[in-house]
C-alpha positions as CSV (number, residue, x, y, z in Angstrom):
1,M,135.3,171.8,-48.5
2,R,132.8,169.4,-50.2
3,Q,129.7,171.5,-49.3
4,I,131.2,174.6,-50.7
5,F,132.2,172.8,-53.9
6,F,128.8,171.3,-54.5
7,S,127.1,174.7,-54.1
8,L,129.5,176.2,-56.7
9,T,129.0,173.4,-59.2
10,L,125.2,173.8,-59.1
11,L,125.6,177.4,-60.1
12,L,127.9,176.5,-63.0
13,T,126.2,173.4,-64.4
14,L,123.8,175.3,-66.7
15,S,126.6,177.1,-68.5
16,C,128.4,173.8,-69.2
17,K,125.2,172.2,-70.5
18,A,125.1,174.6,-73.4
19,Q,128.2,173.1,-74.8
20,E,129.1,169.6,-76.0
21,K,131.1,168.2,-73.1
22,P,134.3,166.5,-74.1
23,N,135.2,163.0,-73.0
24,L,138.4,162.5,-71.0
25,L,140.8,159.5,-71.3
26,I,143.8,159.5,-69.0
27,I,146.5,156.8,-69.6
28,H,148.8,156.9,-66.6
29,T,151.9,154.7,-66.1
30,D,154.1,154.1,-63.1
31,E,157.8,155.0,-62.8
32,H,158.2,155.8,-66.4
33,N,161.5,157.1,-67.8
34,F,160.7,159.7,-70.5
35,R,163.7,158.7,-72.6
36,T,161.9,155.5,-73.6
37,L,159.4,157.5,-75.6
38,G,160.2,158.5,-79.2
39,C,158.4,161.9,-78.9
40,Y,160.8,162.9,-76.1
41,R,163.9,161.6,-77.8
42,D,163.0,163.6,-80.8
43,N,163.4,166.7,-78.7
44,M,166.8,165.9,-77.4
45,S,170.4,165.9,-78.6
46,E,171.6,162.5,-79.7
47,D,173.8,162.0,-76.6
48,Q,170.8,162.7,-74.3
49,A,168.4,160.6,-76.3
50,F,170.7,157.6,-76.2
51,V,172.3,157.6,-72.8
52,W,172.5,153.8,-72.9
53,G,174.2,153.7,-76.3
54,K,173.4,154.7,-79.8
55,G,170.4,152.8,-81.2
56,V,169.3,151.5,-77.8
57,E,165.7,152.5,-78.0
58,V,162.1,151.3,-78.0
59,E,159.7,152.6,-80.6
60,T,156.5,154.1,-79.3
61,P,154.4,155.1,-82.3
62,N,151.1,155.3,-80.5
63,I,152.2,157.6,-77.6
64,N,154.1,159.6,-80.3
65,R,150.9,160.0,-82.1
66,I,149.2,161.7,-79.2
67,A,152.1,164.2,-79.0
68,N,152.2,164.7,-82.8
69,E,148.4,165.3,-83.0
70,G,148.4,167.5,-79.9
71,A,150.9,168.9,-77.5
72,I,154.0,167.7,-75.7
73,C,155.1,169.3,-72.4
74,L,158.9,169.0,-72.1
75,N,159.2,170.1,-68.5
76,F,156.4,168.4,-66.6
77,Y,157.4,167.1,-63.1
78,A,156.0,165.1,-60.2
79,S,155.1,167.2,-57.3
80,S,157.2,164.8,-55.3
81,P,159.0,162.0,-57.2
82,V,157.4,159.0,-55.5
83,C,154.1,157.3,-56.2
84,S,151.4,158.5,-53.6
85,P,152.3,162.2,-53.2
86,S,152.4,162.7,-57.0
87,R,149.1,160.9,-57.5
88,A,147.3,162.9,-54.8
89,S,148.5,166.1,-56.4
90,M,147.4,165.0,-59.8
91,V,143.8,164.3,-58.9
92,S,143.4,167.2,-56.5
93,G,145.6,170.1,-57.8
94,M,147.1,170.4,-54.4
95,Y,150.6,170.1,-52.9
96,P,151.4,167.1,-50.8
97,V,151.2,169.0,-47.5
98,K,147.5,169.9,-48.2
99,T,146.4,166.4,-49.4
100,A,148.3,164.9,-46.3
101,V,150.0,162.5,-48.7
102,V,153.6,163.5,-48.1
103,S,155.0,160.0,-48.7
104,N,153.9,156.6,-49.9
105,N,151.1,154.5,-48.3
106,I,149.4,157.5,-46.6
107,P,145.6,157.8,-47.2
108,M,144.5,161.0,-48.9
109,K,142.3,163.2,-46.7
110,D,138.6,162.3,-46.8
111,D,137.5,165.9,-47.7
112,I,139.8,166.3,-50.8
113,V,137.8,167.2,-53.9
114,T,139.2,165.6,-57.1
115,F,138.8,166.4,-60.8
116,A,136.6,163.3,-61.0
117,E,134.2,164.8,-58.4
118,V,133.9,167.9,-60.5
119,L,133.1,165.8,-63.6
120,K,130.7,163.5,-61.8
121,Q,128.7,166.6,-60.7
122,Q,128.6,167.7,-64.3
123,G,127.0,164.5,-65.4
124,Y,130.0,162.4,-66.4
125,A,130.3,158.7,-66.1
126,T,133.6,158.5,-64.1
127,S,135.7,155.3,-64.0
128,Y,139.2,154.4,-62.6
129,L,141.1,151.3,-63.4
130,G,144.4,150.1,-62.0
131,K,146.8,151.3,-59.3
132,W,145.5,154.0,-57.0
133,H,147.9,154.1,-54.1
134,L,145.9,156.7,-52.1
135,D,144.1,154.5,-49.6
136,G,146.9,153.7,-47.1
137,D,148.4,150.3,-46.6
138,A,145.7,148.2,-48.2
139,K,147.2,145.7,-50.7
140,P,145.9,144.9,-53.2
141,G,142.8,146.7,-52.0
142,F,140.3,146.2,-54.8
143,S,137.4,148.7,-55.2
144,P,138.2,151.0,-52.2
145,E,135.2,152.3,-50.3
146,R,136.3,155.9,-50.7
147,Q,135.7,156.6,-54.4
148,F,136.8,160.3,-54.6
149,G,134.4,160.9,-57.5
150,F,135.2,157.8,-59.5
151,S,131.8,156.1,-59.5
152,N,133.1,153.0,-61.2
153,N,136.1,151.9,-59.3
154,K,135.5,148.1,-59.7
155,Y,139.0,147.6,-61.3
156,M,140.8,150.0,-59.0
157,F,143.3,148.5,-56.6
158,N,145.2,150.4,-54.0
159,R,148.7,149.2,-54.4
160,G,151.0,146.5,-55.8
161,H,152.6,145.7,-59.2
162,W,150.6,142.6,-60.0
163,K,151.5,140.9,-63.3
164,L,148.4,138.8,-63.8
165,L,144.7,139.7,-63.2
166,D,141.5,137.8,-63.8
167,E,137.8,138.3,-63.2
168,V,135.8,135.7,-61.3
169,D,132.1,136.0,-60.5
170,G,132.2,139.6,-61.8
171,K,135.0,140.6,-59.5
172,P,138.7,141.3,-60.3
173,K,141.2,139.1,-58.5
174,L,144.9,138.3,-58.5
175,V,146.1,135.3,-60.4
176,G,148.3,133.2,-58.1
177,K,148.4,132.6,-54.4
178,F,148.6,135.7,-52.3
179,N,150.9,135.5,-49.3
180,P,149.6,137.9,-46.6
181,Q,153.0,137.9,-44.8
182,T,155.0,139.0,-47.8
183,Q,152.0,140.7,-49.5
184,N,153.2,139.2,-52.8
185,V,151.8,136.7,-55.2
186,K,153.6,133.6,-56.4
187,V,152.9,133.2,-60.1
188,S,154.7,132.4,-63.3
189,I,154.8,135.1,-66.0
190,K,154.6,132.2,-68.5
191,Q,150.9,132.0,-67.6
192,A,150.3,135.5,-68.8
193,D,148.6,136.3,-72.1
194,E,146.8,139.2,-73.7
195,T,143.8,138.6,-71.5
196,T,145.5,138.2,-68.1
197,F,148.7,140.3,-68.2
198,T,147.8,143.4,-66.2
199,T,148.4,146.0,-68.9
200,D,146.2,144.1,-71.3
201,F,143.6,143.2,-68.7
202,L,143.1,146.8,-67.6
203,T,143.0,148.0,-71.2
204,N,140.4,145.4,-72.1
205,K,138.2,146.5,-69.2
206,A,138.7,150.2,-70.1
207,L,137.6,149.4,-73.7
208,D,134.5,147.7,-72.3
209,I,133.7,150.7,-70.1
210,M,134.2,153.2,-72.9
211,E,131.9,151.0,-75.1
212,A,129.2,151.1,-72.4
213,D,129.6,154.9,-71.8
214,K,130.4,156.0,-75.4
215,D,127.2,158.1,-75.7
216,G,129.0,160.2,-73.1
217,P,130.2,162.2,-71.5
218,F,132.8,159.9,-69.9
219,C,136.0,160.2,-67.9
220,V,138.1,157.1,-67.9
221,M,141.5,156.9,-66.1
222,I,143.5,153.8,-66.6
223,S,146.5,153.6,-64.2
224,L,148.9,150.9,-65.4
225,P,151.3,149.6,-62.8
226,D,154.1,149.1,-65.4
227,P,156.9,149.9,-66.2
228,H,157.6,149.9,-62.4
229,T,159.7,147.0,-61.1
230,P,159.6,144.0,-61.3
231,N,160.8,144.3,-64.9
232,I,158.8,141.3,-66.0
233,V,156.6,141.2,-69.1
234,R,154.6,138.6,-71.0
235,A,155.7,137.0,-74.3
236,P,156.5,138.2,-76.9
237,Y,157.7,141.3,-75.2
238,D,159.9,139.3,-72.8
239,T,162.5,138.6,-75.5
240,M,161.8,141.5,-77.9
241,F,164.8,143.5,-76.8
242,D,167.2,140.8,-76.0
243,H,169.4,141.9,-78.9
244,L,170.1,145.3,-77.2
245,Q,173.2,145.8,-75.0
246,F,172.9,148.7,-72.6
247,E,176.0,150.7,-71.9
248,K,176.6,152.6,-68.6
249,P,175.2,156.1,-68.8
250,K,177.7,158.9,-68.4
251,T,176.5,159.8,-65.0
252,M,177.0,156.3,-63.7
253,K,180.8,156.9,-64.1
254,V,180.9,160.0,-61.9
255,A,183.0,159.4,-58.8
256,K,180.9,158.9,-55.7
257,E,182.5,161.7,-53.8
258,N,181.5,164.2,-56.5
259,F,177.7,163.7,-56.0
260,P,175.6,166.1,-53.9
261,K,175.2,164.8,-50.3
262,W,171.5,164.4,-50.9
263,V,172.4,161.5,-53.2
264,E,173.2,158.2,-51.6
265,P,175.3,156.4,-54.3
266,T,175.5,153.3,-52.1
267,G,172.9,151.2,-50.4
268,K,169.3,150.7,-51.5
269,N,168.6,151.5,-55.2
270,S,172.3,152.2,-55.8
271,A,173.7,151.1,-59.1
272,D,177.3,150.6,-60.3
273,H,176.3,148.4,-63.3
274,L,173.3,147.6,-65.4
275,E,171.6,144.3,-65.4
276,Q,170.9,143.6,-69.1
277,H,167.8,141.5,-68.6
278,K,166.1,144.0,-66.4
279,M,166.8,146.9,-68.8
280,Q,165.5,144.7,-71.7
281,G,162.4,143.8,-69.6
282,Y,161.7,147.5,-68.9
283,F,161.8,148.2,-72.6
284,G,159.4,145.3,-73.2
285,M,157.0,146.7,-70.7
286,V,157.0,150.1,-72.4
287,K,156.4,148.4,-75.8
288,C,153.4,146.5,-74.4
289,I,152.1,149.8,-72.9
290,D,152.4,151.5,-76.3
291,D,150.6,148.7,-78.2
292,N,147.7,149.0,-75.7
293,V,147.6,152.8,-76.1
294,G,147.2,152.0,-79.8
295,R,144.1,149.9,-79.0
296,L,142.6,152.7,-77.0
297,L,143.2,155.3,-79.7
298,K,141.7,152.9,-82.3
299,F,138.5,152.6,-80.3
300,L,138.1,156.4,-80.3
301,D,138.8,156.4,-84.1
302,D,136.4,153.6,-84.8
303,N,133.6,155.2,-82.8
304,N,134.1,158.7,-84.1
305,L,135.0,159.9,-80.6
306,A,138.6,161.2,-81.3
307,D,137.6,164.8,-82.0
308,N,135.6,165.2,-78.8
309,T,137.9,163.3,-76.5
310,I,140.8,164.7,-74.5
311,V,143.6,162.0,-74.4
312,V,146.4,162.4,-71.9
313,F,149.4,160.1,-71.5
314,T,151.5,160.7,-68.4
315,S,153.1,159.0,-65.3
316,D,153.5,159.6,-61.6
317,H,157.3,159.9,-61.6
318,G,160.3,158.7,-63.6
319,D,163.0,156.0,-63.2
320,L,166.7,156.8,-63.1
321,M,167.6,153.4,-64.7
322,G,171.3,153.7,-63.7
323,E,171.8,157.4,-64.2
324,H,173.6,159.1,-61.3
325,R,174.4,155.6,-59.9
326,R,170.8,155.0,-58.9
327,H,167.7,153.1,-59.9
328,N,164.1,154.0,-59.4
329,K,163.1,157.5,-58.1
330,G,163.0,159.9,-55.1
331,L,165.6,162.4,-56.4
332,P,165.3,165.8,-58.1
333,Y,167.3,164.6,-61.2
334,E,165.5,164.8,-64.5
335,T,164.9,161.1,-65.1
336,S,163.5,160.7,-61.6
337,A,161.4,163.8,-61.2
338,K,160.3,164.6,-64.8
339,V,157.4,162.8,-66.2
340,P,156.1,162.3,-69.8
341,F,153.1,164.5,-70.5
342,V,151.4,164.5,-73.9
343,I,147.9,165.6,-74.6
344,R,145.5,165.6,-77.6
345,Y,142.3,167.5,-78.0
346,P,141.7,168.4,-81.7
347,K,139.0,170.9,-80.9
348,K,141.3,173.2,-78.9
349,I,144.9,172.0,-79.3
350,D,146.7,172.4,-82.6
351,K,148.9,169.6,-83.9
352,G,152.6,169.7,-83.0
353,I,152.5,172.1,-80.0
354,T,155.6,172.1,-77.8
355,I,155.3,173.5,-74.2
356,Q,158.6,174.5,-72.6
357,K,157.0,176.0,-69.5
358,A,157.7,174.2,-66.2
359,L,154.6,172.4,-64.8
360,T,154.0,169.9,-62.1
361,M,151.3,167.4,-61.1
362,V,149.7,170.2,-59.0
363,D,148.8,171.8,-62.3
364,F,147.2,168.8,-63.9
365,A,143.7,169.0,-62.5
366,P,143.2,172.8,-63.0
367,T,144.6,172.5,-66.5
368,V,142.5,169.6,-67.7
369,L,139.3,171.1,-66.1
370,G,140.1,174.5,-67.7
371,L,140.5,172.8,-71.1
372,M,137.1,171.2,-70.6
373,N,135.4,174.5,-69.5
374,M,134.5,172.8,-66.2
375,P,134.4,174.4,-62.7
376,Q,137.7,174.5,-60.9
377,I,138.3,172.7,-57.6
378,P,137.8,175.5,-55.0
379,E,141.0,174.9,-53.0
380,S,143.2,174.0,-55.9
381,E,146.8,175.4,-55.7
382,G,147.9,174.6,-59.2
383,L,148.1,176.6,-62.4
384,N,145.4,176.4,-65.1
385,A,147.7,176.1,-68.2
386,S,144.8,175.4,-70.6
387,N,145.4,178.7,-72.4
388,D,149.0,177.6,-73.0
389,L,147.9,174.4,-74.6
390,A,145.2,176.1,-76.7
391,N,147.7,178.7,-77.9
392,T,148.4,178.5,-81.7
393,T,152.1,179.3,-81.1
394,K,153.9,176.1,-82.0
395,E,156.5,176.5,-79.3
396,L,155.7,178.1,-75.9
397,I,158.8,179.2,-74.0
398,D,158.1,180.5,-70.5
399,D,160.5,180.8,-67.5
400,R,157.9,180.3,-64.8
401,I,159.4,179.0,-61.6
402,T,157.7,176.2,-59.7
403,Y,158.8,173.7,-57.1
404,I,158.9,170.0,-56.1
405,T,159.7,168.3,-52.8
406,S,161.3,165.2,-51.4
407,S,158.9,162.7,-49.7
408,A,161.6,162.1,-47.1
409,G,162.1,165.8,-46.4
410,N,165.7,165.7,-47.7
411,W,165.5,168.4,-50.2
412,V,163.3,170.9,-52.0
413,C,163.8,172.0,-55.6
414,G,162.8,175.1,-57.5
415,L,162.9,174.8,-61.2
416,N,162.0,176.5,-64.5
417,N,162.6,175.5,-68.1
418,R,166.4,175.8,-67.8
419,Y,167.6,176.0,-64.2
420,K,167.0,173.8,-61.2
421,L,168.0,174.8,-57.6
422,V,168.2,172.1,-54.9
423,L,168.2,173.1,-51.3
424,S,168.9,170.5,-48.6
425,K,169.8,170.2,-45.0
426,K,172.5,167.7,-46.1
427,D,174.5,170.0,-48.4
428,S,175.1,173.5,-49.7
429,P,172.7,174.7,-52.5
430,W,173.1,173.1,-55.9
431,L,172.2,174.9,-59.1
432,F,171.9,173.0,-62.3
433,D,171.9,174.6,-65.8
434,L,170.1,172.1,-68.0
435,V,171.2,173.8,-71.2
436,I,174.9,173.8,-70.4
437,D,175.0,170.7,-68.3
438,P,172.0,168.4,-69.2
439,D,173.6,165.5,-67.3
440,E,173.3,167.5,-64.0
441,I,176.8,167.0,-62.9
442,V,178.1,170.6,-62.3
443,N,177.1,172.9,-59.5
444,F,176.7,176.4,-60.8
445,Y,175.4,177.9,-57.6
446,N,176.9,181.4,-57.1
447,Q,179.5,180.7,-59.8
448,K,180.6,183.6,-62.0
449,G,177.7,184.6,-64.2
450,Y,175.2,182.7,-62.1
451,E,175.0,185.0,-59.1
452,Q,171.8,186.7,-60.1
453,I,169.9,183.5,-61.2
454,S,171.0,181.8,-58.0
455,K,169.5,184.7,-56.0
456,E,166.3,184.8,-58.0
457,M,165.7,181.1,-57.9
458,K,166.3,180.9,-54.1
459,S,164.1,183.9,-53.4
460,E,161.2,182.6,-55.4
461,L,161.6,179.1,-54.1
462,I,161.4,180.3,-50.5
463,R,158.4,182.6,-51.3
464,Q,156.5,179.6,-52.7
465,L,157.4,177.4,-49.8
466,K,156.0,180.0,-47.5
467,T,152.9,180.5,-49.6
468,Y,152.0,176.8,-49.6
469,N,153.1,176.3,-45.9
470,D,155.7,173.6,-46.8
471,P,156.8,171.8,-43.6
472,V,160.5,171.9,-44.7
473,L,160.5,175.5,-43.5
474,K,159.9,174.3,-39.9
475,S,162.9,172.0,-39.8
476,K,165.4,173.1,-37.2
477,T,168.2,171.6,-39.2
478,S,167.2,173.3,-42.5
479,L,169.7,175.4,-44.3
480,I,167.0,176.8,-46.6
481,L,166.5,180.2,-44.9
482,E,170.2,180.9,-44.4
């Protein structure tokens, strides 16, 4: 795959040289609930924006700024709502079965070409900072040997949600004593400040790299391990939201027997109540992230780089945060599978663009490369939606159907900008109508008035599963083809 790619890029390099190459800054978070961002709440009804109670919110003016000065995608999903598969799809434009990363802690195939490889071949200084989670079990796994196009991966670590980082003798290190048996670090958050708390530390290093590479072109991806658990943050963010009292979301009150069978409302990650300090800590982490996004945007402004830099803010997957009696991720529900995705590029994207079209992390690389007028990854399976972003229509509504999968093989889900069909060997099909039932409580599959959309969604989902050779079709216990 790599030899074919390098031959193609040599042919296309000259055409790209004729234009000023845009910089690329990607700010990527981990396990981020989109309701915590003001730009997403602004696009919801009040009851959906404030599922934990009226006025229970965290202000995110800097992330909002990216959306307001560019585009917001309201239906952007993880290819699979857990860390590693989504991240592999994001950098490669391929479905999990093709990257080999079908669940967490699986190393991405050696021959996968990433968008960073494309940009490196086009003369970009490429850097990655933060959590990678595509190099197997290594933990923390600083500066993996396999770079996948990110020439500067000094501050990349494979996995872990470390709260304090430092640099000693020119190398990043964990603050605290690492226990190889538990693979955790014992450290007090009281030791953290704006130089050692991981979100701040990685932002500081990203600013240093952009300063060094500002004559461009550069690609910097900063992957923050927050707001993933543990919900711990440094002062003053640790007490900033102590005044908020979180109410149970509506879907936490649904009787357990009324859930689809692919939901396990008991056991690991189950939730029948909210722990206030953990919810407050989550909001604190989001606020810290937003403040650091502001620092990155200020650097671009101060160095006259804003107009020629594509800025993306997104995440690998969501966090249910008590909805549907669950915490964390792994389910096709909106706050698990949908991710924030806002993008700014003044030269091509008008201010205030809203994209309703359903997109997934498989579409990330082809879309960004398309926006940059760069060669595409030869074996990419995603959609290049750059023309949608560059469209001057303020709101793009498109009923494109795409699909996402479960890392455990428990379900597959076809979705568009309104409907979501979930097929599982554990239950009969479930069809959600996100306009009529945004809480995803009611099953509309084959109900009166929904017969045709049920048929169309299922037919298109199965067609795509066959096209991309999804292994769920080979399951002997699967109900999908019935």
